[in-house]
C-alpha positions as CSV (number, residue, x, y, z in Angstrom):
1,X,-72.8,55.3,-88.7
2,X,-72.1,51.6,-89.3
3,X,-74.8,50.2,-91.9
4,X,-75.4,46.4,-91.7
5,X,-74.7,44.2,-94.8
6,X,-78.4,43.0,-94.4
7,X,-81.6,44.9,-94.6
8,X,-83.3,45.6,-91.2
9,X,-85.4,42.7,-90.4
10,X,-86.7,42.3,-86.8
11,X,-87.1,38.5,-87.4
12,X,-83.4,38.0,-88.4
13,X,-81.4,37.0,-85.2
14,X,-78.4,38.8,-86.7
15,X,-80.1,42.1,-87.2
16,X,-79.3,44.9,-84.8
17,X,-83.0,45.8,-84.4
18,X,-83.1,42.9,-82.1
19,X,-81.0,44.4,-79.5
20,X,-83.0,47.7,-79.9
21,X,-86.0,45.9,-79.2
22,X,-84.8,44.0,-76.4
23,X,-83.6,47.3,-74.6
24,X,-87.1,48.9,-75.4
25,X,-89.2,45.9,-74.3
26,X,-87.3,46.2,-70.9
27,X,-89.6,47.1,-68.2
28,X,-87.4,49.6,-66.5
29,X,-86.8,51.4,-69.8
30,X,-90.5,51.5,-70.4
31,X,-91.2,53.0,-66.9
32,X,-88.3,55.6,-67.3
33,X,-89.6,56.7,-70.9
34,X,-93.2,56.8,-69.2
35,X,-92.0,59.1,-66.4
36,X,-90.0,61.3,-68.8
37,X,-92.9,61.9,-71.0
38,X,-94.1,64.7,-68.9
39,X,-90.8,66.5,-68.9
40,X,-87.3,66.3,-67.4
41,X,-86.5,64.7,-64.2
42,X,-83.5,64.1,-61.9
43,X,-82.1,60.7,-61.1
44,X,-83.6,60.6,-57.6
45,X,-87.1,61.7,-58.8
46,X,-86.9,58.8,-61.2
47,X,-85.8,56.5,-58.5
48,X,-88.4,57.6,-56.0
49,X,-91.2,57.4,-58.8
50,X,-90.1,54.0,-60.2
51,X,-90.5,51.7,-57.0
52,X,-88.1,48.9,-56.5
53,X,-85.6,49.9,-59.2
54,X,-82.1,49.8,-57.7
55,X,-79.7,52.7,-58.2
56,X,-77.4,50.4,-60.2
57,X,-80.3,49.3,-62.6
58,X,-81.6,52.8,-63.0
59,X,-78.1,54.0,-63.8
60,X,-77.5,51.2,-66.4
61,X,-81.1,51.8,-67.9
62,X,-80.3,55.5,-68.2
63,X,-77.0,54.9,-70.0
64,X,-78.3,52.5,-72.3
65,X,-81.2,54.9,-73.4
66,X,-78.7,57.8,-73.7
67,X,-76.2,55.7,-75.8
68,X,-79.4,54.9,-78.2
69,X,-80.1,58.7,-78.4
70,X,-83.5,58.1,-76.6
71,X,-82.7,60.3,-73.6
72,X,-80.5,63.4,-72.8
73,X,-78.5,63.9,-69.7
74,X,-77.9,67.4,-68.7
75,X,-75.5,68.3,-65.8
76,X,-75.8,71.4,-63.9
77,X,-72.9,72.8,-62.1
78,X,-74.6,73.8,-59.0
79,X,-73.5,72.9,-55.5
80,X,-74.0,70.0,-55.3
81,X,-73.9,69.1,-59.0
82,X,-77.3,67.9,-60.4
83,X,-78.3,66.0,-63.4
84,X,-81.5,66.1,-65.3
85,X,-82.8,63.4,-67.9
86,X,-85.1,64.2,-70.7
87,X,-86.4,62.6,-73.8
88,X,-84.6,63.5,-76.9
89,X,-86.7,64.4,-80.3
90,X,-86.1,60.6,-81.3
91,X,-87.3,59.4,-77.6
92,X,-90.5,61.5,-78.1
93,X,-91.4,59.5,-81.1
94,X,-91.9,56.7,-78.6
95,X,-94.0,58.4,-75.9
96,X,-97.4,57.7,-77.6
97,X,-96.4,54.0,-78.0
98,X,-95.2,53.5,-74.4
99,X,-98.3,55.4,-73.2
100,X,-100.6,53.0,-75.3
101,X,-98.6,49.9,-73.9
102,X,-98.8,51.1,-70.5
103,X,-102.5,52.0,-70.5
104,X,-103.3,48.7,-72.2
105,X,-101.8,47.0,-69.4
106,X,-103.8,48.8,-66.7
107,X,-107.2,48.5,-68.5
108,X,-106.7,44.7,-69.2
109,X,-105.1,43.4,-66.0
110,X,-108.2,42.1,-64.8
111,X,-108.8,40.1,-67.9
112,X,-105.1,38.9,-67.9
113,X,-105.3,37.7,-64.2
114,X,-108.6,35.8,-65.0
115,X,-106.9,34.2,-68.1
116,X,-103.8,33.2,-65.8
117,X,-106.0,31.7,-63.2
118,X,-108.1,29.7,-65.7
119,X,-104.9,28.5,-67.3
120,X,-103.4,27.4,-64.0
121,X,-106.5,25.6,-63.0
122,X,-106.7,23.7,-66.2
123,X,-103.1,22.9,-66.1
124,X,-102.7,22.0,-62.4
125,X,-101.6,18.5,-61.6
126,X,-104.5,16.2,-61.2
127,X,-104.3,14.1,-58.1
128,X,-105.1,10.5,-58.8
129,X,-107.5,8.7,-56.5
130,X,-105.9,5.5,-55.1
131,X,-107.3,2.5,-56.7
132,X,-108.5,-0.4,-54.2
């Protein structure tokens, strides 16, 4: 394991924690983690459940999470070969955080939309009346 020459500090732009935070803050990663919370899933199940995610983006997201030790990939040598993804013990430590974040968004979306509408109205370009 490579230990950085600086202590971990999320506010330091040179700290590797920034990269990890960026990967975990990705909407696709959060949706994958939320789906895997209830148990292992196959690629096509994830793709079907996470609407609008492309095969390419799902593959990239799964690989990044696997590399970080957050999910595990298990190959079953059946005909055809099938692959299943699951949370690792490290990934399981994120499930409560991901769940709280997802539920916060669902429960507060009306307030967010109202705030956005109020902001947009207050900051809309004002049409000047022509002077005569």
